[in-house]
Biopython code that builds the backbone (N, CA, C, O; Angstrom):
import numpy as np
from Bio.PDB.StructureBuilder import StructureBuilder

atoms = [
    (1, "MET", "N", (-49.277, -35.465, 6.618)),
    (1, "MET", "CA", (-48.889, -36.703, 7.257)),
    (1, "MET", "C", (-49.296, -37.854, 6.339)),
    (1, "MET", "O", (-50.449, -37.941, 5.915)),
    (2, "ALA", "N", (-48.373, -38.708, 6.044)),
    (2, "ALA", "CA", (-48.637, -39.918, 5.257)),
    (2, "ALA", "C", (-48.389, -41.125, 6.146)),
    (2, "ALA", "O", (-47.453, -41.137, 6.947)),
    (3, "ARG", "N", (-49.228, -42.135, 6.001)),
    (3, "ARG", "CA", (-49.076, -43.372, 6.774)),
    (3, "ARG", "C", (-49.087, -44.551, 5.817)),
    (3, "ARG", "O", (-49.901, -44.610, 4.894)),
    (4, "SER", "N", (-48.186, -45.480, 6.042)),
    (4, "SER", "CA", (-48.137, -46.667, 5.198)),
    (4, "SER", "C", (-48.954, -47.787, 5.827)),
    (4, "SER", "O", (-49.373, -47.699, 6.981)),
    (5, "THR", "N", (-49.169, -48.823, 5.059)),
    (5, "THR", "CA", (-49.883, -49.985, 5.581)),
    (5, "THR", "C", (-49.050, -50.732, 6.608)),
    (5, "THR", "O", (-49.572, -51.577, 7.335)),
    (6, "TYR", "N", (-47.771, -50.431, 6.674)),
    (6, "TYR", "CA", (-46.876, -51.086, 7.626)),
    (6, "TYR", "C", (-46.693, -50.275, 8.907)),
    (6, "TYR", "O", (-45.943, -50.677, 9.797)),
    (7, "GLY", "N", (-47.380, -49.129, 9.004)),
    (7, "GLY", "CA", (-47.309, -48.324, 10.210)),
    (7, "GLY", "C", (-46.291, -47.197, 10.184)),
    (7, "GLY", "O", (-46.171, -46.458, 11.161)),
    (8, "PHE", "N", (-45.551, -47.045, 9.082)),
    (8, "PHE", "CA", (-44.587, -45.955, 8.990)),
    (8, "PHE", "C", (-45.330, -44.646, 8.754)),
    (8, "PHE", "O", (-46.365, -44.620, 8.087)),
    (9, "ARG", "N", (-44.797, -43.568, 9.304)),
    (9, "ARG", "CA", (-45.390, -42.247, 9.127)),
    (9, "ARG", "C", (-44.346, -41.289, 8.571)),
    (9, "ARG", "O", (-43.151, -41.425, 8.833)),
    (10, "ALA", "N", (-44.821, -40.318, 7.798)),
    (10, "ALA", "CA", (-43.928, -39.302, 7.243)),
    (10, "ALA", "C", (-44.622, -37.943, 7.312)),
    (10, "ALA", "O", (-45.778, -37.813, 6.907)),
    (11, "HIS", "N", (-43.934, -36.953, 7.812)),
    (11, "HIS", "CA", (-44.418, -35.577, 7.819)),
    (11, "HIS", "C", (-43.948, -34.926, 6.523)),
    (11, "HIS", "O", (-42.751, -34.724, 6.319)),
    (12, "LEU", "N", (-44.890, -34.602, 5.660)),
    (12, "LEU", "CA", (-44.563, -34.082, 4.334)),
    (12, "LEU", "C", (-44.632, -32.562, 4.300)),
    (12, "LEU", "O", (-45.510, -31.948, 4.907)),
    (13, "ARG", "N", (-43.702, -31.981, 3.590)),
    (13, "ARG", "CA", (-43.699, -30.547, 3.286)),
    (13, "ARG", "C", (-43.503, -30.423, 1.789)),
    (13, "ARG", "O", (-42.853, -31.269, 1.174)),
    (14, "GLY", "N", (-44.052, -29.388, 1.202)),
    (14, "GLY", "CA", (-43.895, -29.314, -0.235)),
    (14, "GLY", "C", (-44.388, -28.031, -0.849)),
    (14, "GLY", "O", (-44.632, -27.027, -0.179)),
    (15, "TYR", "N", (-44.525, -28.113, -2.163)),
    (15, "TYR", "CA", (-44.935, -26.989, -2.989)),
    (15, "TYR", "C", (-46.199, -27.367, -3.738)),
    (15, "TYR", "O", (-46.337, -28.488, -4.228)),
    (16, "HIS", "N", (-47.121, -26.416, -3.822)),
    (16, "HIS", "CA", (-48.344, -26.608, -4.580)),
    (16, "HIS", "C", (-48.468, -25.448, -5.560)),
    (16, "HIS", "O", (-48.505, -24.284, -5.162)),
    (17, "ARG", "N", (-48.530, -25.770, -6.806)),
    (17, "ARG", "CA", (-48.698, -24.772, -7.862)),
    (17, "ARG", "C", (-49.838, -25.236, -8.764)),
    (17, "ARG", "O", (-50.205, -26.410, -8.726)),
    (18, "PRO", "N", (-50.402, -24.350, -9.565)),
    (18, "PRO", "CA", (-51.459, -24.794, -10.477)),
    (18, "PRO", "C", (-50.975, -25.935, -11.375)),
    (18, "PRO", "O", (-50.030, -25.777, -12.147)),
    (19, "GLY", "N", (-51.630, -27.067, -11.262)),
    (19, "GLY", "CA", (-51.299, -28.214, -12.109)),
    (19, "GLY", "C", (-50.336, -29.215, -11.513)),
    (19, "GLY", "O", (-50.204, -30.312, -12.056)),
    (20, "TRP", "N", (-49.657, -28.896, -10.426)),
    (20, "TRP", "CA", (-48.724, -29.872, -9.860)),
    (20, "TRP", "C", (-48.492, -29.651, -8.372)),
    (20, "TRP", "O", (-48.763, -28.582, -7.825)),
    (21, "CYS", "N", (-47.983, -30.694, -7.744)),
    (21, "CYS", "CA", (-47.692, -30.669, -6.313)),
    (21, "CYS", "C", (-46.474, -31.559, -6.066)),
    (21, "CYS", "O", (-46.397, -32.666, -6.599)),
    (22, "TRP", "N", (-45.543, -31.090, -5.275)),
    (22, "TRP", "CA", (-44.323, -31.824, -4.935)),
    (22, "TRP", "C", (-44.207, -31.874, -3.417)),
    (22, "TRP", "O", (-44.144, -30.829, -2.770)),
    (23, "LEU", "N", (-44.178, -33.065, -2.844)),
    (23, "LEU", "CA", (-44.093, -33.239, -1.400)),
    (23, "LEU", "C", (-42.890, -34.093, -1.057)),
    (23, "LEU", "O", (-42.544, -35.018, -1.792)),
    (24, "GLN", "N", (-42.255, -33.781, 0.059)),
    (24, "GLN", "CA", (-41.152, -34.628, 0.495)),
    (24, "GLN", "C", (-41.025, -34.601, 2.007)),
    (24, "GLN", "O", (-41.342, -33.613, 2.670)),
    (25, "SER", "N", (-40.558, -35.704, 2.517)),
    (25, "SER", "CA", (-40.207, -35.819, 3.928)),
    (25, "SER", "C", (-38.735, -36.211, 3.959)),
    (25, "SER", "O", (-38.042, -36.140, 2.944)),
    (26, "ARG", "N", (-38.282, -36.610, 5.090)),
    (26, "ARG", "CA", (-36.875, -36.989, 5.198)),
    (26, "ARG", "C", (-36.535, -38.181, 4.300)),
    (26, "ARG", "O", (-35.453, -38.227, 3.714)),
    (27, "PHE", "N", (-37.456, -39.145, 4.191)),
    (27, "PHE", "CA", (-37.166, -40.355, 3.421)),
    (27, "PHE", "C", (-38.210, -40.689, 2.355)),
    (27, "PHE", "O", (-38.243, -41.822, 1.876)),
    (28, "LEU", "N", (-39.063, -39.735, 1.970)),
    (28, "LEU", "CA", (-40.130, -40.011, 1.006)),
    (28, "LEU", "C", (-40.328, -38.807, 0.091)),
    (28, "LEU", "O", (-40.262, -37.661, 0.537)),
    (29, "ILE", "N", (-40.573, -39.077, -1.195)),
    (29, "ILE", "CA", (-40.877, -38.032, -2.183)),
    (29, "ILE", "C", (-42.145, -38.440, -2.921)),
    (29, "ILE", "O", (-42.312, -39.601, -3.294)),
    (30, "ILE", "N", (-43.044, -37.469, -3.130)),
    (30, "ILE", "CA", (-44.265, -37.699, -3.894)),
    (30, "ILE", "C", (-44.461, -36.518, -4.833)),
    (30, "ILE", "O", (-44.359, -35.364, -4.418)),
    (31, "GLY", "N", (-44.741, -36.807, -6.095)),
    (31, "GLY", "CA", (-45.038, -35.767, -7.074)),
    (31, "GLY", "C", (-46.312, -36.106, -7.824)),
    (31, "GLY", "O", (-46.508, -37.250, -8.235)),
    (32, "VAL", "N", (-47.185, -35.114, -8.008)),
    (32, "VAL", "CA", (-48.444, -35.297, -8.722)),
    (32, "VAL", "C", (-48.616, -34.112, -9.662)),
    (32, "VAL", "O", (-48.381, -32.966, -9.279)),
    (33, "ALA", "N", (-49.027, -34.394, -10.891)),
    (33, "ALA", "CA", (-49.318, -33.333, -11.861)),
    (33, "ALA", "C", (-50.609, -33.683, -12.587)),
    (33, "ALA", "O", (-50.927, -34.860, -12.760)),
    (34, "ALA", "N", (-51.350, -32.670, -13.012)),
    (34, "ALA", "CA", (-52.585, -32.871, -13.750)),
    (34, "ALA", "C", (-52.693, -31.818, -14.839)),
    (34, "ALA", "O", (-52.313, -30.663, -14.647)),
    (35, "ALA", "N", (-53.221, -32.238, -15.995)),
    (35, "ALA", "CA", (-53.390, -31.317, -17.117)),
    (35, "ALA", "C", (-54.625, -31.717, -17.912)),
    (35, "ALA", "O", (-54.879, -32.907, -18.099)),
    (36, "PRO", "N", (-55.403, -30.732, -18.387)),
    (36, "PRO", "CA", (-56.577, -31.073, -19.196)),
    (36, "PRO", "C", (-56.161, -31.601, -20.565)),
    (36, "PRO", "O", (-55.126, -31.213, -21.107)),
    (37, "THR", "N", (-56.979, -32.487, -21.108)),
    (37, "THR", "CA", (-56.769, -33.007, -22.458)),
    (37, "THR", "C", (-58.048, -32.777, -23.251)),
    (37, "THR", "O", (-59.101, -32.521, -22.666)),
    (38, "PRO", "N", (-57.970, -32.865, -24.568)),
    (38, "PRO", "CA", (-59.181, -32.690, -25.374)),
    (38, "PRO", "C", (-60.250, -33.722, -24.994)),
    (38, "PRO", "O", (-59.931, -34.856, -24.635)),
    (39, "GLY", "N", (-61.486, -33.324, -25.076)),
    (39, "GLY", "CA", (-62.571, -34.252, -24.784)),
    (39, "GLY", "C", (-62.975, -34.265, -23.323)),
    (39, "GLY", "O", (-63.541, -35.252, -22.853)),
    (40, "ASN", "N", (-62.698, -33.189, -22.588)),
    (40, "ASN", "CA", (-63.106, -33.070, -21.188)),
    (40, "ASN", "C", (-62.505, -34.169, -20.313)),
    (40, "ASN", "O", (-63.194, -34.713, -19.449)),
    (41, "HIS", "N", (-61.250, -34.497, -20.521)),
    (41, "HIS", "CA", (-60.539, -35.477, -19.718)),
    (41, "HIS", "C", (-59.382, -34.786, -19.002)),
    (41, "HIS", "O", (-59.029, -33.651, -19.322)),
    (42, "THR", "N", (-58.811, -35.467, -18.051)),
    (42, "THR", "CA", (-57.649, -34.955, -17.340)),
    (42, "THR", "C", (-56.567, -36.022, -17.333)),
    (42, "THR", "O", (-56.824, -37.179, -16.997)),
    (43, "ARG", "N", (-55.375, -35.633, -17.700)),
    (43, "ARG", "CA", (-54.227, -36.538, -17.657)),
    (43, "ARG", "C", (-53.494, -36.292, -16.350)),
    (43, "ARG", "O", (-53.218, -35.148, -15.989)),
    (44, "ILE", "N", (-53.177, -37.380, -15.637)),
    (44, "ILE", "CA", (-52.442, -37.248, -14.385)),
    (44, "ILE", "C", (-51.113, -37.969, -14.496)),
    (44, "ILE", "O", (-50.966, -38.931, -15.250)),
    (45, "ALA", "N", (-50.153, -37.484, -13.732)),
    (45, "ALA", "CA", (-48.846, -38.132, -13.630)),
    (45, "ALA", "C", (-48.503, -38.233, -12.151)),
    (45, "ALA", "O", (-48.646, -37.265, -11.404)),
    (46, "LEU", "N", (-48.055, -39.395, -11.740)),
    (46, "LEU", "CA", (-47.683, -39.631, -10.352)),
    (46, "LEU", "C", (-46.272, -40.188, -10.304)),
    (46, "LEU", "O", (-45.891, -40.997, -11.150)),
    (47, "THR", "N", (-45.510, -39.767, -9.338)),
    (47, "THR", "CA", (-44.201, -40.360, -9.096)),
    (47, "THR", "C", (-43.959, -40.324, -7.598)),
    (47, "THR", "O", (-44.615, -39.591, -6.858)),
    (48, "GLY", "N", (-43.039, -41.102, -7.189)),
    (48, "GLY", "CA", (-42.717, -41.109, -5.774)),
    (48, "GLY", "C", (-41.821, -42.270, -5.427)),
    (48, "GLY", "O", (-41.544, -43.141, -6.252)),
    (49, "GLY", "N", (-41.382, -42.264, -4.212)),
    (49, "GLY", "CA", (-40.541, -43.343, -3.748)),
    (49, "GLY", "C", (-39.699, -42.923, -2.573)),
    (49, "GLY", "O", (-39.794, -41.798, -2.084)),
    (50, "PRO", "N", (-38.875, -43.843, -2.129)),
    (50, "PRO", "CA", (-37.972, -43.515, -1.027)),
    (50, "PRO", "C", (-36.973, -42.448, -1.444)),
    (50, "PRO", "O", (-36.537, -42.410, -2.595)),
    (51, "ARG", "N", (-36.621, -41.602, -0.525)),
    (51, "ARG", "CA", (-35.644, -40.541, -0.790)),
    (51, "ARG", "C", (-34.407, -40.823, 0.046)),
    (51, "ARG", "O", (-34.494, -41.082, 1.246)),
    (52, "ILE", "N", (-33.282, -40.768, -0.593)),
    (52, "ILE", "CA", (-32.021, -40.940, 0.108)),
    (52, "ILE", "C", (-31.424, -39.556, 0.279)),
    (52, "ILE", "O", (-31.061, -38.927, -0.715)),
    (53, "PRO", "N", (-31.307, -39.052, 1.518)),
    (53, "PRO", "CA", (-30.888, -37.661, 1.737)),
    (53, "PRO", "C", (-29.555, -37.282, 1.100)),
    (53, "PRO", "O", (-29.353, -36.110, 0.781)),
    (54, "THR", "N", (-28.656, -38.209, 0.908)),
    (54, "THR", "CA", (-27.357, -37.872, 0.329)),
    (54, "THR", "C", (-27.356, -37.919, -1.193)),
    (54, "THR", "O", (-26.348, -37.589, -1.818)),
    (55, "ARG", "N", (-28.462, -38.322, -1.792)),
    (55, "ARG", "CA", (-28.546, -38.433, -3.247)),
    (55, "ARG", "C", (-29.667, -37.555, -3.785)),
    (55, "ARG", "O", (-30.693, -37.381, -3.127)),
    (56, "ALA", "N", (-29.479, -37.014, -4.949)),
    (56, "ALA", "CA", (-30.503, -36.185, -5.586)),
    (56, "ALA", "C", (-31.289, -37.022, -6.591)),
    (56, "ALA", "O", (-31.390, -36.652, -7.761)),
    (57, "ALA", "N", (-31.843, -38.140, -6.146)),
    (57, "ALA", "CA", (-32.568, -39.019, -7.054)),
    (57, "ALA", "C", (-33.723, -39.688, -6.320)),
    (57, "ALA", "O", (-33.679, -39.897, -5.107)),
    (58, "VAL", "N", (-34.755, -40.015, -7.085)),
    (58, "VAL", "CA", (-35.862, -40.812, -6.569)),
    (58, "VAL", "C", (-35.540, -42.261, -6.906)),
    (58, "VAL", "O", (-35.246, -42.582, -8.058)),
    (59, "ILE", "N", (-35.591, -43.115, -5.930)),
    (59, "ILE", "CA", (-35.353, -44.536, -6.147)),
    (59, "ILE", "C", (-36.725, -45.205, -6.247)),
    (59, "ILE", "O", (-37.406, -45.334, -5.230)),
    (60, "PRO", "N", (-37.155, -45.637, -7.441)),
    (60, "PRO", "CA", (-38.524, -46.151, -7.600)),
    (60, "PRO", "C", (-38.679, -47.597, -7.120)),
    (60, "PRO", "O", (-39.276, -48.421, -7.813)),
    (61, "PHE", "N", (-38.153, -47.897, -5.957)),
    (61, "PHE", "CA", (-38.212, -49.249, -5.410)),
    (61, "PHE", "C", (-39.585, -49.497, -4.778)),
    (61, "PHE", "O", (-39.965, -48.811, -3.829)),
    (62, "GLY", "N", (-40.322, -50.473, -5.302)),
    (62, "GLY", "CA", (-41.607, -50.838, -4.728)),
    (62, "GLY", "C", (-42.706, -49.814, -4.892)),
    (62, "GLY", "O", (-43.647, -49.800, -4.097)),
    (63, "THR", "N", (-42.624, -48.964, -5.884)),
    (63, "THR", "CA", (-43.623, -47.906, -6.023)),
    (63, "THR", "C", (-44.681, -48.194, -7.080)),
    (63, "THR", "O", (-45.743, -47.571, -7.059)),
    (64, "THR", "N", (-44.430, -49.104, -7.989)),
    (64, "THR", "CA", (-45.351, -49.338, -9.096)),
    (64, "THR", "C", (-46.747, -49.703, -8.603)),
    (64, "THR", "O", (-47.732, -49.142, -9.084)),
    (65, "ARG", "N", (-46.852, -50.616, -7.666)),
    (65, "ARG", "CA", (-48.152, -51.051, -7.162)),
    (65, "ARG", "C", (-48.883, -49.908, -6.461)),
    (65, "ARG", "O", (-50.074, -49.702, -6.692)),
    (66, "GLU", "N", (-48.182, -49.166, -5.610)),
    (66, "GLU", "CA", (-48.827, -48.077, -4.869)),
    (66, "GLU", "C", (-49.249, -46.946, -5.797)),
    (66, "GLU", "O", (-50.327, -46.379, -5.618)),
    (67, "LEU", "N", (-48.424, -46.605, -6.783)),
    (67, "LEU", "CA", (-48.794, -45.538, -7.715)),
    (67, "LEU", "C", (-49.970, -45.962, -8.584)),
    (67, "LEU", "O", (-50.824, -45.136, -8.907)),
    (68, "SER", "N", (-50.029, -47.231, -8.967)),
    (68, "SER", "CA", (-51.174, -47.736, -9.741)),
    (68, "SER", "C", (-52.446, -47.677, -8.907)),
    (68, "SER", "O", (-53.501, -47.301, -9.416)),
    (69, "ARG", "N", (-52.358, -48.041, -7.642)),
    (69, "ARG", "CA", (-53.527, -47.960, -6.755)),
    (69, "ARG", "C", (-53.998, -46.517, -6.604)),
    (69, "ARG", "O", (-55.200, -46.253, -6.627)),
    (70, "ALA", "N", (-53.072, -45.591, -6.452)),
    (70, "ALA", "CA", (-53.441, -44.179, -6.317)),
    (70, "ALA", "C", (-54.143, -43.685, -7.578)),
    (70, "ALA", "O", (-55.139, -42.966, -7.489)),
    (71, "ALA", "N", (-53.639, -44.058, -8.744)),
    (71, "ALA", "CA", (-54.267, -43.656, -10.000)),
    (71, "ALA", "C", (-55.658, -44.266, -10.121)),
    (71, "ALA", "O", (-56.581, -43.598, -10.587)),
    (72, "ASP", "N", (-55.825, -45.518, -9.711)),
    (72, "ASP", "CA", (-57.135, -46.165, -9.745)),
    (72, "ASP", "C", (-58.117, -45.470, -8.802)),
    (72, "ASP", "O", (-59.288, -45.303, -9.143)),
    (73, "ARG", "N", (-57.648, -45.065, -7.619)),
    (73, "ARG", "CA", (-58.523, -44.358, -6.682)),
    (73, "ARG", "C", (-58.948, -43.003, -7.236)),
    (73, "ARG", "O", (-60.099, -42.598, -7.067)),
    (74, "LEU", "N", (-58.034, -42.299, -7.896)),
    (74, "LEU", "CA", (-58.394, -41.021, -8.519)),
    (74, "LEU", "C", (-59.425, -41.223, -9.619)),
    (74, "LEU", "O", (-60.383, -40.457, -9.724)),
    (75, "THR", "N", (-59.234, -42.244, -10.431)),
    (75, "THR", "CA", (-60.170, -42.537, -11.519)),
    (75, "THR", "C", (-61.548, -42.890, -10.974)),
    (75, "THR", "O", (-62.564, -42.465, -11.526)),
    (76, "ALA", "N", (-61.587, -43.667, -9.890)),
    (76, "ALA", "CA", (-62.868, -44.046, -9.291)),
    (76, "ALA", "C", (-63.569, -42.849, -8.669)),
    (76, "ALA", "O", (-64.794, -42.737, -8.732)),
    (77, "ARG", "N", (-62.805, -41.970, -8.081)),
    (77, "ARG", "CA", (-63.398, -40.815, -7.400)),
    (77, "ARG", "C", (-63.891, -39.756, -8.392)),
    (77, "ARG", "O", (-64.900, -39.093, -8.152)),
    (78, "PHE", "N", (-63.177, -39.605, -9.495)),
    (78, "PHE", "CA", (-63.520, -38.603, -10.496)),
    (78, "PHE", "C", (-63.709, -39.290, -11.853)),
    (78, "PHE", "O", (-62.840, -39.183, -12.718)),
    (79, "PRO", "N", (-64.820, -39.986, -12.050)),
    (79, "PRO", "CA", (-65.028, -40.711, -13.315)),
    (79, "PRO", "C", (-65.184, -39.762, -14.502)),
    (79, "PRO", "O", (-65.515, -38.588, -14.341)),
    (80, "THR", "N", (-64.939, -40.294, -15.683)),
    (80, "THR", "CA", (-65.072, -39.525, -16.913)),
    (80, "THR", "C", (-66.545, -39.195, -17.150)),
    (80, "THR", "O", (-67.421, -40.050, -17.022)),
    (81, "ARG", "N", (-66.787, -37.952, -17.491)),
    (81, "ARG", "CA", (-68.162, -37.524, -17.791)),
    (81, "ARG", "C", (-68.351, -37.409, -19.283)),
    (81, "ARG", "O", (-67.473, -36.912, -19.989)),
    (82, "PRO", "N", (-69.503, -37.869, -19.775)),
    (82, "PRO", "CA", (-69.749, -37.782, -21.240)),
    (82, "PRO", "C", (-69.956, -36.370, -21.713)),
    (82, "PRO", "O", (-70.170, -36.143, -22.904)),
]
sb = StructureBuilder()
sb.init_structure("model")
sb.init_model(0)
sb.init_chain("A")
sb.init_seg("    ")
for serial, (resi, resn, name, xyz) in enumerate(atoms, 1):
    if name == "N":
        sb.init_residue(resn, " ", resi, " ")
    sb.init_atom(name, np.array(xyz, "f"), 0.0, 1.0, " ", f" {name:<3s}", serial, name[0])
structure = sb.get_structure()
């Protein structure tokens, strides 16, 4: 279940595999991937946005701010270790 700051809710279903996760609801898509990098770091990739059921595309409308916040929260929760 995902909830927006505006009160919208989405029931997500998806796939989880080593290194990535793909979730979607009727009108929302979220994708997350992670991979180790040299120097004991982890590279993450996030995508998401509104989903239009008749189209096979992610429309990245208004997602930049939310994806940046999500990346910042991940960085804060799992800081780099020396």
